[in-house]
Backbone as CSV, one residue per row, in Angstrom:
resi,resn,N_x,N_y,N_z,CA_x,CA_y,CA_z,C_x,C_y,C_z
1,MET,-22.502,4.937,-2.544,-21.927,4.465,-1.287,-22.701,5.066,-0.115
2,THR,-23.078,4.219,0.843,-23.773,4.726,2.021,-22.799,5.483,2.912
3,ASN,-23.346,6.270,3.828,-22.501,7.034,4.741,-21.603,6.125,5.565
4,ASP,-22.162,4.984,6.038,-21.370,4.063,6.848,-20.175,3.523,6.078
5,LYS,-20.397,3.104,4.825,-19.309,2.535,4.029,-18.282,3.598,3.666
6,LEU,-18.732,4.808,3.417,-17.797,5.897,3.151,-16.919,6.152,4.367
7,LEU,-17.507,6.149,5.532,-16.742,6.375,6.755,-15.767,5.225,7.021
8,TYR,-16.179,4.001,6.698,-15.289,2.855,6.900,-14.037,2.971,6.029
9,ILE,-14.206,3.286,4.737,-13.030,3.364,3.862,-12.169,4.566,4.216
10,LEU,-12.800,5.664,4.665,-12.022,6.820,5.099,-11.164,6.463,6.310
11,GLN,-11.714,5.689,7.234,-10.944,5.292,8.411,-9.843,4.311,8.041
12,LEU,-10.162,3.352,7.174,-9.181,2.331,6.803,-8.016,2.921,6.017
13,ALA,-8.283,3.934,5.197,-7.240,4.549,4.361,-6.636,5.798,4.994
14,SER,-7.040,6.124,6.206,-6.597,7.359,6.844,-5.120,7.320,7.238
15,PRO,-4.392,8.434,7.058,-3.017,8.512,7.552,-2.926,8.369,9.072
16,ALA,-4.074,8.568,9.755,-4.098,8.437,11.212,-4.188,6.987,11.676
17,LEU,-4.424,6.050,10.749,-4.489,4.641,11.119,-3.128,4.231,11.690
18,PRO,-3.094,3.681,12.890,-1.804,3.429,13.560,-1.096,2.173,13.059
19,VAL,-0.641,2.215,11.813,0.083,1.075,11.247,1.530,1.432,10.906
20,GLY,1.919,2.675,11.115,3.307,3.069,10.896,3.670,3.420,9.473
21,ALA,2.682,3.655,8.603,2.980,3.952,7.195,3.839,5.198,7.044
22,TYR,3.653,6.161,7.933,4.387,7.433,7.843,5.891,7.261,8.012
23,SER,6.330,6.132,8.539,7.756,5.951,8.819,8.526,5.350,7.646
24,TYR,7.852,5.115,6.517,8.501,4.505,5.354,8.475,5.453,4.155
25,SER,9.543,5.419,3.360,9.596,6.237,2.146,9.647,5.398,0.873
26,GLU,9.772,4.061,1.012,9.817,3.146,-0.134,10.832,3.589,-1.187
27,GLY,12.020,3.879,-0.735,13.112,4.219,-1.641,13.223,5.690,-1.989
28,LEU,12.221,6.508,-1.663,12.279,7.930,-2.017,13.455,8.629,-1.365
29,GLU,13.804,8.207,-0.156,14.891,8.873,0.548,16.211,8.751,-0.214
30,VAL,16.450,7.597,-0.803,17.652,7.398,-1.621,17.560,8.208,-2.906
31,LEU,16.403,8.179,-3.541,16.241,8.884,-4.808,16.410,10.390,-4.656
32,VAL,15.982,10.933,-3.522,16.177,12.364,-3.266,17.641,12.656,-2.987
33,GLU,18.293,11.801,-2.197,19.705,12.039,-1.872,20.585,11.986,-3.113
34,THR,20.270,11.082,-4.048,21.090,10.953,-5.260,20.708,11.967,-6.333
35,GLY,19.616,12.694,-6.128,19.191,13.691,-7.103,18.274,13.161,-8.185
36,ALA,17.933,11.871,-8.127,17.016,11.315,-9.130,15.640,11.957,-9.013
37,ILE,15.262,12.293,-7.799,14.037,13.067,-7.548,14.457,14.330,-6.824
38,ALA,14.195,15.477,-7.446,14.692,16.733,-6.877,13.653,17.838,-6.836
39,CYS,12.460,17.555,-7.351,11.441,18.610,-7.427,10.061,17.980,-7.506
40,TRP,9.077,18.850,-7.523,7.683,18.434,-7.603,7.423,17.591,-8.849
41,GLU,7.951,18.011,-9.987,7.692,17.328,-11.249,8.307,15.929,-11.279
42,SER,9.538,15.782,-10.797,10.165,14.464,-10.834,9.501,13.503,-9.857
43,LEU,9.014,14.010,-8.728,8.265,13.154,-7.810,6.964,12.710,-8.449
44,ARG,6.288,13.612,-9.143,5.047,13.259,-9.815,5.292,12.174,-10.864
45,GLN,6.352,12.318,-11.649,6.657,11.320,-12.662,6.922,9.949,-12.045
46,TRP,7.634,9.937,-10.926,7.937,8.675,-10.246,6.651,8.001,-9.762
47,LEU,5.788,8.765,-9.114,4.561,8.197,-8.566,3.620,7.739,-9.680
48,ARG,3.550,8.502,-10.758,2.698,8.097,-11.884,3.222,6.800,-12.516
49,ALA,4.531,6.678,-12.641,5.108,5.457,-13.202,4.847,4.261,-12.289
50,GLU,4.949,4.479,-10.979,4.676,3.397,-10.044,3.224,2.939,-10.139
51,LEU,2.312,3.882,-10.278,0.900,3.520,-10.396,0.623,2.761,-11.696
52,ARG,1.336,3.088,-12.744,1.088,2.447,-14.042,1.800,1.116,-14.178
53,TYR,3.048,1.040,-13.696,3.868,-0.142,-13.979,4.436,-0.819,-12.740
54,GLY,4.360,-0.180,-11.590,5.085,-0.648,-10.418,4.351,-1.661,-9.557
55,ALA,4.992,-1.984,-8.442,4.509,-3.044,-7.556,3.244,-2.671,-6.804
56,ILE,2.947,-1.379,-6.652,1.791,-0.995,-5.843,0.489,-1.492,-6.466
57,SER,0.394,-1.528,-7.792,-0.818,-2.034,-8.431,-0.996,-3.528,-8.169
58,ILE,0.106,-4.269,-8.160,0.030,-5.697,-7.888,-0.338,-5.928,-6.429
59,GLU,0.192,-5.096,-5.551,-0.153,-5.191,-4.129,-1.648,-4.941,-3.925
60,ALA,-2.180,-3.943,-4.619,-3.609,-3.661,-4.518,-4.437,-4.802,-5.106
61,ALA,-3.927,-5.437,-6.163,-4.634,-6.577,-6.754,-4.683,-7.751,-5.781
62,VAL,-3.617,-7.949,-5.016,-3.619,-9.001,-4.000,-4.578,-8.643,-2.866
63,MET,-4.621,-7.373,-2.501,-5.597,-6.930,-1.504,-7.008,-7.292,-1.943
64,LEU,-7.307,-7.097,-3.239,-8.615,-7.440,-3.775,-8.878,-8.937,-3.644
65,ARG,-7.868,-9.761,-3.879,-8.037,-11.206,-3.758,-8.232,-11.620,-2.300
66,ALA,-7.643,-10.874,-1.376,-7.904,-11.133,0.040,-9.351,-10.791,0.385
67,LEU,-9.860,-9.709,-0.191,-11.271,-9.336,0.011,-12.181,-10.459,-0.487
68,TRP,-11.891,-10.967,-1.694,-12.710,-12.045,-2.255,-12.607,-13.312,-1.400
69,GLY,-11.380,-13.639,-0.975,-11.193,-14.836,-0.161,-11.920,-14.740,1.170
70,ALA,-11.862,-13.565,1.794,-12.558,-13.365,3.068,-14.063,-13.467,2.881
71,ALA,-14.565,-12.963,1.761,-16.006,-13.020,1.488,-16.493,-14.463,1.371
72,LYS,-15.628,-15.350,0.885,-15.983,-16.765,0.739,-15.624,-17.575,1.979
73,GLY,-14.942,-16.940,2.942,-14.455,-17.679,4.104,-13.357,-18.650,3.733
74,ASP,-12.627,-18.354,2.664,-11.611,-19.262,2.126,-10.265,-18.993,2.815
75,LYS,-9.997,-19.726,3.879,-8.760,-19.521,4.638,-7.531,-19.947,3.851
76,MET,-7.684,-20.965,3.008,-6.548,-21.407,2.191,-6.140,-20.318,1.206
77,ALA,-7.120,-19.620,0.639,-6.803,-18.532,-0.290,-6.097,-17.396,0.429
78,LEU,-6.542,-17.061,1.626,-5.890,-15.996,2.393,-4.449,-16.370,2.716
79,SER,-4.229,-17.626,3.115,-2.874,-18.083,3.414,-2.004,-18.073,2.158
80,TYR,-2.584,-18.513,1.035,-1.837,-18.548,-0.224,-1.395,-17.150,-0.646
81,TRP,-2.317,-16.191,-0.651,-1.971,-14.854,-1.117,-1.062,-14.128,-0.133
82,ASN,-1.155,-14.475,1.137,-0.233,-13.898,2.109,1.198,-14.364,1.824
83,ALA,1.345,-15.644,1.521,2.673,-16.170,1.167,3.137,-15.600,-0.168
84,TRP,2.205,-15.390,-1.101,2.533,-14.836,-2.412,3.121,-13.439,-2.262
85,VAL,2.515,-12.626,-1.395,3.031,-11.271,-1.162,4.466,-11.335,-0.656
86,ALA,4.729,-12.220,0.305,6.080,-12.341,0.862,7.097,-12.699,-0.214
87,ALA,6.706,-13.618,-1.101,7.624,-14.053,-2.156,7.840,-12.980,-3.212
88,ALA,6.847,-12.122,-3.410,6.916,-11.129,-4.481,7.647,-9.854,-4.085
89,LYS,7.886,-9.640,-2.811,8.569,-8.422,-2.382,10.014,-8.418,-2.871
90,GLU,10.428,-7.287,-3.427,11.725,-7.214,-4.088,12.894,-7.218,-3.113
91,THR,12.707,-6.673,-1.915,13.806,-6.565,-0.963,13.329,-6.918,0.439
92,GLU,14.301,-7.185,1.302,13.964,-7.475,2.701,13.291,-6.275,3.356
93,GLU,13.739,-5.065,3.020,13.169,-3.861,3.620,11.690,-3.722,3.275
94,LEU,11.325,-3.946,2.016,9.927,-3.842,1.608,9.081,-4.951,2.229
95,ARG,9.684,-6.143,2.361,8.959,-7.248,2.994,8.715,-6.956,4.473
96,GLN,9.719,-6.438,5.161,9.567,-6.113,6.575,8.533,-5.002,6.774
97,GLN,8.497,-4.049,5.860,7.489,-2.982,5.931,6.083,-3.564,5.844
98,SER,5.868,-4.441,4.876,4.550,-5.038,4.697,4.156,-5.879,5.898
99,TRP,5.108,-6.635,6.448,4.831,-7.432,7.645,4.502,-6.548,8.846
100,GLN,5.317,-5.519,9.059,5.085,-4.664,10.225,3.736,-3.963,10.146
101,MET,3.413,-3.395,8.991,2.134,-2.717,8.824,0.968,-3.708,8.907
102,GLY,1.173,-4.907,8.362,0.131,-5.925,8.417,-0.130,-6.412,9.825
103,ARG,0.940,-6.648,10.577,0.764,-7.075,11.968,0.052,-5.999,12.773
104,SER,0.414,-4.743,12.536,-0.211,-3.642,13.264,-1.698,-3.546,12.943
105,LEU,-2.044,-3.660,11.649,-3.449,-3.580,11.265,-4.222,-4.797,11.771
106,ALA,-3.619,-5.980,11.690,-4.292,-7.189,12.179,-4.549,-7.098,13.676
107,ARG,-3.588,-6.599,14.417,-3.765,-6.435,15.861,-4.892,-5.441,16.157
108,LEU,-4.929,-4.361,15.400,-5.974,-3.357,15.575,-7.351,-3.945,15.255
109,LEU,-7.438,-4.714,14.177,-8.717,-5.317,13.793,-9.195,-6.334,14.818
110,ARG,-8.270,-7.093,15.390,-8.665,-8.061,16.417,-9.271,-7.359,17.624
111,GLU,-8.761,-6.166,17.920,-9.303,-5.406,19.041,-10.652,-4.788,18.691
112,MET,-10.777,-4.241,17.484,-11.993,-3.537,17.098,-13.091,-4.475,16.614
113,GLN,-12.683,-5.539,15.894,-13.646,-6.474,15.304,-13.199,-7.902,15.635
114,PRO,-13.447,-8.377,16.856,-12.971,-9.706,17.274,-13.441,-10.841,16.367
115,GLU,-14.554,-10.652,15.674,-15.079,-11.698,14.813,-14.181,-11.976,13.603
116,LEU,-13.209,-11.110,13.357,-12.283,-11.309,12.242,-11.081,-12.170,12.623
117,LYS,-10.981,-12.561,13.865,-9.808,-13.291,14.347,-9.549,-14.558,13.526
118,THR,-10.591,-15.311,13.211,-10.410,-16.567,12.480,-9.799,-16.324,11.101
119,LEU,-10.297,-15.313,10.402,-9.750,-15.009,9.074,-8.316,-14.506,9.171
120,LEU,-8.047,-13.650,10.138,-6.690,-13.119,10.301,-5.715,-14.216,10.718
121,ASP,-6.182,-15.147,11.546,-5.314,-16.236,12.002,-4.913,-17.163,10.864
122,ALA,-5.702,-17.171,9.787,-5.372,-18.025,8.643,-4.047,-17.621,8.004
123,CYS,-3.634,-16.381,8.242,-2.386,-15.879,7.662,-1.181,-16.137,8.562
124,GLY,-1.392,-16.684,9.742,-0.294,-16.913,10.664,0.096,-15.644,11.399
125,THR,1.276,-15.646,11.974,1.719,-14.496,12.771,2.181,-13.333,11.911
126,ASP,2.532,-13.600,10.655,3.037,-12.555,9.767,2.029,-12.264,8.668
127,CYS,0.980,-11.533,9.014,-0.036,-11.147,8.041,0.428,-9.887,7.314
128,HIS,0.474,-9.942,5.998,0.901,-8.785,5.229,-0.197,-7.725,5.186
129,TYR,0.233,-6.487,5.003,-0.690,-5.353,5.041,-1.835,-5.458,4.037
130,PRO,-1.588,-5.777,2.754,-2.718,-5.840,1.817,-3.729,-6.928,2.178
131,ILE,-3.289,-7.991,2.816,-4.207,-9.063,3.220,-5.105,-8.572,4.344
132,ALA,-4.520,-7.953,5.356,-5.314,-7.429,6.472,-6.276,-6.347,5.981
133,PHE,-5.819,-5.503,5.066,-6.663,-4.444,4.504,-7.857,-5.062,3.768
134,GLY,-7.606,-6.097,2.976,-8.675,-6.744,2.233,-9.699,-7.403,3.147
135,ILE,-9.232,-8.016,4.232,-10.149,-8.632,5.190,-11.033,-7.570,5.831
136,ALA,-10.446,-6.442,6.198,-11.229,-5.351,6.784,-12.236,-4.801,5.773
137,ALA,-11.817,-4.647,4.521,-12.711,-4.120,3.490,-13.902,-5.051,3.280
138,TYR,-13.645,-6.360,3.300,-14.759,-7.317,3.186,-15.712,-7.163,4.365
139,HIS,-15.179,-7.124,5.579,-16.030,-7.096,6.772,-16.895,-5.840,6.809
140,TRP,-16.343,-4.731,6.341,-17.087,-3.478,6.362,-17.881,-3.256,5.076
141,GLN,-17.918,-4.301,4.228,-18.731,-4.293,3.006,-18.379,-3.126,2.081
142,ILE,-17.094,-2.859,1.992,-16.594,-1.856,1.054,-16.483,-2.513,-0.320
143,SER,-16.965,-1.861,-1.343,-16.930,-2.452,-2.684,-15.489,-2.610,-3.167
144,PRO,-15.230,-3.571,-4.059,-13.878,-3.749,-4.595,-13.296,-2.460,-5.176
145,TYR,-14.088,-1.733,-5.956,-13.590,-0.489,-6.555,-13.168,0.509,-5.474
146,ASP,-14.014,0.711,-4.490,-13.714,1.688,-3.447,-12.538,1.235,-2.578
147,ALA,-12.431,-0.077,-2.356,-11.308,-0.590,-1.563,-9.979,-0.323,-2.268
148,ILE,-9.934,-0.584,-3.581,-8.698,-0.332,-4.338,-8.394,1.152,-4.379
149,LEU,-9.413,1.960,-4.633,-9.234,3.406,-4.683,-8.663,3.920,-3.363
150,GLY,-9.222,3.454,-2.246,-8.728,3.870,-0.937,-7.314,3.388,-0.675
151,TYR,-7.005,2.158,-1.097,-5.668,1.596,-0.882,-4.611,2.407,-1.629
152,LEU,-4.891,2.714,-2.889,-3.934,3.473,-3.703,-3.803,4.915,-3.210
153,HIS,-4.914,5.507,-2.814,-4.862,6.886,-2.321,-4.067,6.960,-1.021
154,SER,-4.226,5.977,-0.158,-3.459,5.936,1.088,-1.968,5.836,0.796
155,TRP,-1.599,4.977,-0.159,-0.189,4.833,-0.566,0.347,6.154,-1.114
156,ALA,-0.407,6.785,-2.001,0.031,8.040,-2.607,0.166,9.140,-1.566
157,THR,-0.771,9.201,-0.640,-0.709,10.209,0.417,0.560,10.057,1.245
158,ASN,0.901,8.819,1.570,2.096,8.580,2.379,3.359,9.020,1.649
159,LEU,3.465,8.699,0.361,4.685,9.039,-0.369,4.757,10.522,-0.712
160,VAL,3.629,11.158,-0.952,3.637,12.608,-1.149,4.096,13.295,0.146
161,THR,3.622,12.814,1.272,4.043,13.370,2.559,5.545,13.189,2.758
162,ALA,6.060,12.015,2.368,7.508,11.784,2.449,8.257,12.759,1.552
163,GLY,7.722,12.990,0.345,8.350,13.931,-0.577,8.342,15.350,-0.053
164,VAL,7.258,15.745,0.607,7.182,17.088,1.213,8.307,17.274,2.217
165,LYS,8.618,16.227,2.972,9.672,16.320,3.990,11.071,16.258,3.375
166,LEU,11.244,15.411,2.362,12.584,15.101,1.875,13.108,16.100,0.852
167,ILE,12.280,16.576,-0.073,12.813,17.354,-1.195,13.392,18.706,-0.783
168,PRO,12.770,19.529,0.010,11.399,19.477,0.537,10.435,20.221,-0.391
169,LEU,9.149,19.930,-0.210,8.085,20.644,-0.908,7.222,21.356,0.126
170,GLY,6.551,22.390,-0.281,5.588,23.021,0.604,4.336,22.170,0.705
171,GLN,3.557,22.384,1.743,2.337,21.609,1.931,1.352,21.831,0.774
172,THR,1.277,23.053,0.271,0.360,23.334,-0.833,0.774,22.578,-2.094
173,ARG,2.077,22.550,-2.379,2.562,21.810,-3.548,2.291,20.318,-3.388
174,GLY,2.439,19.847,-2.163,2.154,18.440,-1.914,0.699,18.101,-2.184
175,GLN,-0.203,18.963,-1.733,-1.622,18.724,-1.965,-1.990,18.855,-3.443
176,LYS,-1.338,19.765,-4.139,-1.576,19.887,-5.583,-1.113,18.619,-6.306
177,LEU,0.016,18.079,-5.868,0.511,16.848,-6.471,-0.477,15.703,-6.240
178,LEU,-0.980,15.583,-5.025,-1.944,14.532,-4.731,-3.203,14.704,-5.580
179,LEU,-3.635,15.935,-5.754,-4.803,16.211,-6.592,-4.537,15.809,-8.042
180,ASP,-3.344,16.096,-8.526,-2.987,15.746,-9.902,-2.939,14.235,-10.129
181,LEU,-2.740,13.468,-9.055,-2.652,12.015,-9.171,-4.018,11.337,-9.196
182,HIS,-5.084,12.089,-8.969,-6.411,11.481,-8.881,-6.762,10.677,-10.129
183,SER,-6.525,11.231,-11.295,-6.881,10.514,-12.524,-6.027,9.261,-12.692
184,ASP,-4.759,9.320,-12.284,-3.887,8.145,-12.368,-4.350,7.054,-11.408
185,ILE,-4.787,7.456,-10.218,-5.287,6.485,-9.239,-6.563,5.825,-9.749
186,ALA,-7.458,6.628,-10.323,-8.710,6.077,-10.858,-8.439,5.129,-12.029
187,HIS,-7.502,5.498,-12.903,-7.160,4.646,-14.044,-6.532,3.340,-13.571
188,ALA,-5.626,3.422,-12.589,-4.998,2.218,-12.056,-6.036,1.304,-11.409
189,THR,-7.008,1.898,-10.728,-8.058,1.113,-10.085,-8.841,0.301,-11.105
190,GLN,-9.206,0.925,-12.215,-9.934,0.208,-13.271,-9.096,-0.933,-13.840
191,ASN,-7.816,-0.689,-14.036,-6.940,-1.735,-14.574,-6.820,-2.913,-13.614
192,ILE,-6.690,-2.617,-12.333,-6.519,-3.664,-11.324,-7.746,-4.568,-11.270
193,LEU,-8.921,-3.991,-11.416,-10.157,-4.777,-11.382,-10.213,-5.806,-12.506
194,SER,-9.507,-5.548,-13.598,-9.572,-6.445,-14.757,-8.432,-7.463,-14.791
195,LEU,-7.508,-7.407,-13.836,-6.354,-8.300,-13.855,-6.734,-9.725,-13.468
196,GLU,-6.271,-10.686,-14.256,-6.376,-12.096,-13.882,-5.152,-12.476,-13.047
197,ASP,-5.227,-13.614,-12.386,-4.106,-14.033,-11.538,-2.795,-14.110,-12.315
198,ASP,-2.859,-14.597,-13.549,-1.646,-14.751,-14.357,-1.096,-13.416,-14.858
199,ASP,-1.846,-12.345,-14.672,-1.405,-11.019,-15.110,-0.666,-10.250,-14.014
200,LEU,-0.500,-10.866,-12.839,0.080,-10.138,-11.710,1.596,-10.066,-11.840
201,CYS,2.044,-9.015,-12.503,3.471,-8.765,-12.666,3.678,-7.259,-12.713
202,SER,4.920,-6.847,-12.496,5.205,-5.411,-12.489,6.629,-5.168,-12.959
203,CYS,6.891,-3.914,-13.300,8.252,-3.478,-13.638,8.729,-2.583,-12.502
204,SER,9.403,-3.176,-11.538,9.727,-2.444,-10.315,11.208,-2.519,-9.949
205,TRP,12.062,-2.618,-10.968,13.494,-2.709,-10.666,14.017,-1.418,-10.047
206,GLY,13.437,-0.272,-10.439,13.878,0.991,-9.845,13.578,1.043,-8.363
207,LEU,12.393,0.598,-7.988,12.035,0.526,-6.573,12.955,-0.428,-5.828
208,ALA,13.257,-1.568,-6.432,14.119,-2.553,-5.778,15.511,-1.984,-5.524
209,LEU,16.099,-1.322,-6.524,17.434,-0.751,-6.358,17.446,0.348,-5.292
210,ALA,16.415,1.195,-5.310,16.342,2.263,-4.311,16.166,1.699,-2.912
211,SER,15.346,0.658,-2.785,15.124,0.045,-1.478,16.384,-0.625,-0.955
212,MET,17.110,-1.327,-1.821,18.362,-1.972,-1.393,19.389,-0.933,-0.944
213,ALA,19.467,0.178,-1.660,20.408,1.235,-1.286,20.007,1.885,0.037
214,HIS,18.718,1.959,0.290,18.255,2.595,1.527,18.655,1.807,2.761
215,GLU,18.778,0.500,2.620,19.156,-0.335,3.760,20.522,0.056,4.331
216,THR,21.389,0.609,3.485,22.738,0.975,3.937,22.992,2.483,3.855
217,GLN,21.954,3.258,3.608,22.125,4.709,3.548,22.579,5.236,4.904
218,TYR,23.553,6.131,4.898,24.179,6.550,6.157,23.214,7.355,7.022
219,THR,22.591,8.369,6.444,21.665,9.220,7.202,20.243,8.999,6.682
220,ARG,19.346,8.663,7.599,17.980,8.351,7.186,16.972,9.045,8.102
221,LEU,15.940,9.576,7.486,14.787,10.051,8.245,13.745,8.949,8.392
222,PHE,13.735,8.030,7.416,12.711,7.018,7.371,13.270,5.652,7.737
223,ARG,12.371,4.765,8.078,12.724,3.494,8.669,13.324,2.550,7.645
224,SER,14.301,1.755,8.083,14.924,0.759,7.235,14.396,-0.625,7.619
C-alpha cells in the first residue's frame, strides 16, 4: 500500500471522522444493563460472534459491492444495494443509525470530493453508511481487502469504546481487547471477499432483540 492510500483508509476509518459513530452502542447498552455483558471477556465473546456470524460482515460485504459499483459507474447497482441495506436492517434504530451516518459521510464527501456527487446522488437523499464508505474507498483507490479491514476495524473500535464507557473497562483493557480482535477482523475480511450475492445472510437475532429493547430503555448514554 502506498503512503497516500494508507492515509486515505486511516482517515476514512478514523474515530475522528464526523459521522456520529461514537453516539451509538448497537445494543451494547441494553446488554450491559441486563448483565449479559459484564466484563472484558463477555464483551470480547460478543464482538467475536458478531464478526463471525452477525450483521456487520454482511454490511461490509455490501460496502464492497458499493466499491465495485462505483468503480464501474453503475448507478443502478448503487441504488439497488442502498435499498438492500435498508431492507436488511433488523430494527428501526439500526436503520436510522445507518442513514444518519451515511448522510453525514455523503455530505462530507460532497464537500471534500465534489466529483463524487453524481455517484452519491444515485442513492437518493438517504444514502446508507456502507454505500458512502464504498464510494469513498473506490475514489481513493483503496483495495477491497484494505477497505473491508478498515471498515471492520472502525466498527470494532467504536464498540470497544462503548464498552469502556458502559461496563466500564479501563482504557488499557479496551486497547488489549481491540488488539485481541485483530485476527478475527482479518479472518472475517477474508471470508467477506469470498461471499457471493446469494451468501449474504447473518445470524443477528441477538442484535435485533438488544436494539429493540434499547429503543425503550429508560436511561441511555447512547443514541436511540
